[in-house]
C-alpha positions as CSV (number, residue, x, y, z in Angstrom):
1,M,13.5,15.7,-9.5
2,R,16.8,14.8,-7.9
3,G,16.8,15.2,-4.1
4,T,13.0,15.1,-3.7
5,S,12.9,12.0,-1.6
6,P,15.2,13.1,1.2
7,R,13.3,16.4,1.5
8,L,9.9,14.6,1.6
9,G,11.2,12.3,4.3
10,Q,12.4,15.2,6.3
11,A,9.1,17.0,5.9
12,L,7.1,14.0,7.1
13,H,9.4,13.2,10.1
14,G,7.6,13.5,13.4
15,T,4.1,13.5,11.8
16,D,1.4,11.0,12.6
17,L,1.9,9.5,9.1
18,V,0.2,6.2,8.5
19,T,1.3,3.9,5.7
20,I,-0.7,1.1,4.1
21,T,-0.1,-1.4,1.4
22,V,-2.5,-3.1,-1.0
23,P,-3.5,-6.5,0.4
24,V,-1.4,-9.2,-1.2
25,G,-3.2,-12.2,-2.7
26,G,-0.1,-14.1,-3.9
27,F,2.5,-14.2,-6.6
28,K,2.4,-15.5,-10.2
29,D,5.1,-16.3,-12.8
30,T,4.4,-14.8,-16.2
31,D,6.2,-15.1,-19.5
32,D,6.1,-11.3,-20.1
33,S,7.1,-9.8,-16.7
34,G,8.5,-12.6,-14.7
35,N,7.2,-12.9,-11.1
36,V,4.4,-10.5,-10.3
37,L,2.4,-9.6,-7.1
38,L,-1.3,-10.3,-7.2
39,W,-3.7,-8.2,-5.2
40,D,-6.3,-9.8,-2.9
41,Q,-9.2,-8.3,-4.9
42,S,-11.9,-8.3,-2.2
43,A,-9.6,-6.9,0.5
44,A,-8.3,-4.3,-2.0
45,T,-11.8,-3.2,-2.8
46,R,-12.6,-2.8,0.9
47,L,-9.4,-0.8,1.4
48,F,-10.1,1.6,-1.5
49,D,-13.7,2.0,-0.3
50,T,-12.4,3.1,3.1
51,L,-10.0,5.5,1.5
52,A,-12.7,7.0,-0.8
53,T,-14.9,7.7,2.3
54,D,-11.9,8.9,4.4
55,T,-12.5,6.3,7.0
56,S,-9.9,4.3,8.8
57,P,-9.1,0.8,7.3
58,V,-9.2,-2.2,9.6
59,R,-5.7,-3.2,10.6
60,A,-4.6,-6.7,9.9
61,P,-3.3,-8.6,12.9
62,H,0.5,-9.1,13.0
63,P,1.6,-12.7,12.5
């Protein structure tokens, strides 16, 4: 799949693309994987519910 990312980026250029991330709840050190990111479970559930119903998620305020 070499070269797919640049072509995808070019195809999306100029579109009204919206990106989102899973809400971060924190970080945790583990013996198996090192430092891992934890989801904010309640906020992630709300996000996935809005995606499932094709509605716009509420935007978090910028710090």
